[in-house]
Structure formats: C-alpha cells, structure tokens
C-alpha positions as CSV (number, residue, x, y, z in Angstrom):
1,X,127.3,107.6,18.1
2,X,130.6,107.3,20.0
3,X,132.2,104.2,21.3
4,X,131.7,105.4,24.9
5,X,128.1,105.7,24.2
6,X,127.7,102.3,22.6
7,X,129.6,100.7,25.5
8,X,127.1,102.2,27.9
9,X,124.1,101.1,26.0
10,X,125.6,97.6,25.7
11,X,126.3,97.3,29.4
12,X,122.6,98.7,30.1
13,X,121.2,96.2,27.7
14,X,123.2,93.4,29.3
15,X,122.2,94.4,33.0
16,X,118.5,94.4,31.9
17,X,119.0,90.9,30.3
18,X,120.4,89.4,33.5
19,X,117.7,90.9,35.4
20,X,115.0,89.3,33.3
21,X,116.7,86.1,33.4
22,X,116.8,86.1,37.2
23,X,113.1,87.2,37.3
24,X,112.1,84.3,35.0
25,X,114.1,81.8,36.9
26,X,112.5,83.0,40.1
27,X,109.1,82.8,38.5
28,X,109.6,79.3,37.3
29,X,110.8,78.1,40.7
30,X,107.7,79.5,42.5
31,X,105.4,78.0,40.0
32,X,107.3,74.8,40.3
33,X,106.9,74.8,44.1
34,X,103.2,75.7,44.0
35,X,102.7,72.8,41.6
36,X,104.7,70.4,43.9
37,X,102.8,71.3,47.0
38,X,99.6,71.0,45.3
39,X,100.4,67.5,44.0
40,X,101.7,66.6,47.6
41,X,98.4,67.7,49.2
42,X,96.4,65.8,46.7
43,X,98.3,62.6,47.1
44,X,98.2,62.9,51.0
45,X,101.9,63.1,51.2
46,X,101.6,66.0,53.9
47,X,101.4,64.4,57.3
48,X,98.6,65.4,59.7
49,X,99.3,64.5,63.4
50,X,96.6,62.5,65.0
51,X,97.4,64.2,68.5
52,X,98.8,67.4,69.5
53,X,100.5,67.2,73.0
54,X,101.8,70.1,74.9
55,X,101.9,71.4,78.5
56,X,100.4,74.7,77.3
57,X,99.0,76.4,74.3
58,X,98.7,80.1,73.6
59,X,97.1,81.6,70.6
60,X,98.3,85.1,69.9
61,X,97.1,87.9,67.5
62,X,99.1,89.6,64.8
63,X,100.9,91.8,67.1
64,X,101.7,89.0,69.4
65,X,99.3,89.9,72.1
66,X,97.7,86.8,73.9
67,X,94.2,85.9,72.7
68,X,93.5,82.5,74.3
69,X,95.3,80.1,76.6
70,X,94.8,76.5,77.2
71,X,96.8,74.9,80.0
72,X,96.9,73.5,83.6
73,X,95.5,75.5,86.3
74,X,94.9,74.8,90.1
75,X,92.9,71.8,90.4
76,X,92.8,70.9,86.6
77,X,93.1,72.3,83.2
78,X,91.6,75.6,82.0
79,X,90.8,77.6,78.9
80,X,91.2,81.4,79.0
81,X,90.0,84.0,76.4
82,X,91.5,87.4,76.6
83,X,89.9,90.8,75.7
84,X,91.4,93.2,73.4
85,X,92.8,94.9,76.3
86,X,94.7,91.7,77.4
87,X,92.6,91.1,80.3
88,X,90.9,87.6,80.8
89,X,87.4,87.9,79.6
90,X,86.3,84.1,80.0
91,X,87.7,81.2,81.9
92,X,86.7,77.6,81.9
93,X,88.1,75.3,84.5
94,X,88.1,71.5,84.5
95,X,88.6,69.5,87.5
96,X,87.2,66.9,89.8
97,X,84.5,69.1,91.2
98,X,81.0,68.8,90.0
99,X,80.1,72.4,91.1
100,X,79.6,74.2,87.8
101,X,79.9,77.7,89.6
102,X,83.7,77.2,89.8
103,X,84.1,75.9,86.2
104,X,83.0,79.2,84.4
105,X,84.4,82.6,85.4
106,X,85.2,85.8,84.0
107,X,87.9,86.7,86.7
108,X,91.5,85.7,86.4
109,X,93.0,82.5,88.4
110,X,96.0,83.0,90.6
111,X,98.3,81.5,88.0
112,X,97.2,84.0,85.2
C-alpha cells in the first residue's frame, strides 16, 4: 500500500471519528435536555399563568390561515369561527343587549 493511500485512509477515518464524536455529543445533550424538562415539569418549576390578557386573540392553522378570532366588536366582545375557505361561519356576540337574536350569527360583523 502506498503512502498516499494510507494518508487518505487515515484522513477518512479521522473525519468519521470526528463525525461520530459530534453525533454522540449532540445526542447526549438532547437526552439531557429531555430529562431536565421532564424533571422541571414534575417539580412544577414551569410557570403557568393564571390569567391571559390580550386585546385580541387569533388562532391560525398550519398554513397561517385564520381559524378563530376572539376580540372586541361593536357593542362588546365577540368570538368568530372561520370556515376552511376563510369566511366567518359562526359569530358569538356579547354585550348589554339581552336580545339573543343579536348574539349568535353566521354573518360577518362590520369590523371583520
């Protein structure tokens, strides 16, 4: 075997060894992270908010399309659910009026 062939083979083996070392280190860090998160959850160390306050909340699908909206509307709050086509399919209104015909609708409001 020539010197060049041996040098090439050694270089290849060193590259593989470095790759395996990095892979084992990354795997070890991932396992450590999973264990740490699991321990923190069991100990109750991850904070959970008692109240979520926002002026508006939008739930979106995987592609970013709007699926639900919770926010302020004319005369009070509203919850809107959207169809697959993106059109409002159900709206719930809250306000001072006791008239239930105004509180549930399948038509968009002026602010949609």
